[in-house]
N, C-alpha and C positions, 0 to 999 in steps of 0.2 A: 084209633087215631094215634099216629106216631108221635112220640115225645120229641120236641124240638131239642136239637143238640146245641149246647152252649160250649164255648171255648174258654178255657181258663189259662191263667198265666203259666202254670206248670206245663200245660199241653203245648203252648206256644214255644216255650223254651225247648221242650223235647223235640218238637218238629223242626225248629229252625236252627238249632245249634250244630247240626250235622255231626261231624266227627270230632268236634271240639270237646275237650273235657271241661268239667266245672272249674278246674284250676285255670285253664286257658281263658274261659269266660270271665272269671273273677279278675284276671289281670287286665283284660280288655275293658271291662266296665269300671274297674277301680274300686272294687269292694273285696271283702274277704271271701275265702273259699266257702266258709260256713254260710255267709250271707247269700251267695249265689246258689248254694246247695239248697237252702231253705226255700228260696223262690222257685227253683226248679222242681222241688219235691212238693210244692204246695203247702209248706209248713208255716208260711207267714200268716199272721193274724191281723196285720194292718197293711196299709199301703206303704211301699218303700218310699224313700226320699225322691223328690221330683228329679233331681240330677241323676240318680241311679236309674229311674224309669226311662229317662230320655236316652241315657248312654246305652242301656240294655236294648232299647228299641233300635238304636242305630246298629249295634253289633248283630242283632238278630234279623236286621233288615225288615222291620215291620214299622207301622206308624206308632208314634207315641200315644196318640189318642186311642188307637186300637188296643195297645198293650195296657193302657189304663183300664179300658173296658174289660179286658181279659182278667186283669188283677181283681177288679170288683166282682166279677163272676166267680172267681176262686174264693172270694170272701162271702159268697152267698147272695150277691146283689145282681140280679139279671139286668144286663145292659143291652140285650138283644143281639149280641155278637155271636155269630154262628160259624165263622170261618176265620182262619189265620189272617190277620189284618195286614197283608202285604201291600205296600204303596203302589199306586199306578206308576208306570214308567214316566208319564208326563209330569206327575206331581213331584218326582225326584230331580227334575232338571233345575239347575240353578237359574236365577233370574238373569244372570249375565249372558245367557244364550241369546237374549234379545239384542245384545250388542254386536253379534256377528253380522257381517255384511248381508244384505238382502239376498245376494246371489247364493251365498252359502246356505242360508235358511231355506230358500226355495228349492235348492238342489237336494237338501236333506229330506224335505217333505216329499219331493218327487221320488227319491230312493225308497222311502218307506212305503209310499203308495204302490210303486212298481212291485215291490216284494209282496205286498198284500194281494195284489192282483195275481201274481204267480202262485203264491202259496194257498190262498183262500178263494181265488176267483172273485175277489171283492172289488167292484167298480168304485171309482173315486166319488166321494160325496162331500158336501160341505159339513164340516164338523161343527156342531153347535154344543160346545161344552156348557152344561147347565151352570147357571149363576150360582155362586157359593151360597150355601144355606145361611140364613141369618144366624149370627152368633147368639147362642142362648145367654140368658142373664148369668152373671156371676153369683156365687153364694152370698156375697155381701149385698148385691142388689136385691136378691131374693128376700133376704132377711129385712132389709130396709123397707121394701115394699110391704111386707107383712106387718111390720111395726107401724108404718104410717097408715095402712088401711084399717087396722084394728085398734089403733090407739094404745096398744100395749107398751108398757115400759120394758127396758132391758131386764130389770130385776124380775118382773113378773114372768116374762117369757123364759128367762133362765131357770126360774123356780119350777115352772111347768115342765121344762125339758130335763130337770134334774141336774142342772149345771150351776156353776157359780157365775156371777155377772160378768166378770172380766173376760173369761174365754169367749163368751157369747158376744160381748162388745167387740172384741178383736176380730171375730169372724165377720160381724156386720160392718166393720170398718175396712175389711180386706187386708188386715195386718198379718194374716197367716201366710207363711212362705212354704208350708208343707200341707199335705192332706190332714184334715182332722181325723181323730180316731173313729173307727167304724161305729162304735156305740154313740158317738157324738153326731155323726151323720144320720143315724137312725132316729136319734132323739129329735133333731131338727126337722126331719121328715114328718115325724109324728105331730109335733106342735104346730107346724105351719100348714099341715094338710097337703103336702106335696109328695109324690112317690119318691122313695129313697133313690131310685135310679136318676131322677132329675136333680136331686140334691147333690149326688156324686158328680154328675155332669157339670153342674154349676160350680162346684169346687174346682174341678179340672179346668174349666174356662178361666176362672180367676187366677189359676196358676200358669196360664199361658199355653195350655195343651190343645186348644182348639185347632183342628187341621186347617191349613191355608189353601190347599188345592194347587192347581197350576200357577206358577209364579212368573209367567211371561206369556205374551201373545203367541209366541211360537209353540209353547207347551200346550196352549189351549187349542191349537190346530192339529196336534198329534192325535190320530184316530185311536179310540180305546181298544180296537182290535189288536193293537201292538202287544197288549198284555197277554194275548192268547198265543203269541209266537214263542218258539223255543227260547230258552235262556241264552243260548249261544248267539241267536239272531239279535235279540235285544242288546246283548253285549256288544255286538258289532256296530249297531247304531250308536251306542254310547261311546264306543272307541272313536268313531268319526267325530262326534261332538267334542270329545276330550281333546283330540288333536287340534281341532279348529280353535278351541278356547286356549290351548297352549300357545298357538301361533298368535292369537289376539293379545295374550298377556306376556308376550316374550320380551317386552320392554323392561328395562331395569327397574323403572319406577313402579311396575305392576307385579313384580315377581312374587312378593308376599301374598298379594291378593290372589294371584293365580294359583299358588300352592294351596291356599285355603279353599277356594271355590271349586277347584277340580275334584276335590274329594267328594263333592256333592253329587257328581254325575254317577249314575248307577255303575257299579263295577263288581265283578265276581271275585271271590277269593282265589 
């Protein structure tokens, strides 16, 4: 039986950084050369700061949730990630696409389907984007549930976990703004009887990393086969949407919003 391949943070960095040096990555992410080098070489022994994780995901064009899973796997916690977590084309479209005139959105979908018919001989069908998965509980909710169900006190649970009461209380109250240490995550997993992968996921949910999926009705109508098309083709679709949004936000009062939102549309370097 073949061993399942798991993807680590170091492998994601290596595959997605392209020709960029660690110095270039460090400047884009806003951390030191040594910091990004440690992440790229798999030398980190803890999760990076959430802000670093999110920025690195953006620079590498992968999902923050997927990069979190890859980080966990590099730390020896199997999250079930077996491929580089590249976001779907539809998931990267900003919600403002929904503000485009109906005629533009219909024409864009017609263009996409026409190309898929030519390139893949794919007949048009009704796209039924699956409903978003239920958001898992946060680490705080997980701990609160265990305490309520077992009647255990903070002090008793902390002692069993080999922790002091205050850090455990802060986790149960959702007061942490960064990932707990790996040894803390493993200790919590052990004392509440939940797989460490679920504890890590719960911590990530509490830190706002749960994926949102398509952010507009238009995005939900984009067929998933678009992701199988060549990069230059997807880029052409993105360019059309970018131009349409630029026209929509051409008014002086919307200039700042336009500048910010247009960066959300997929674009090659």
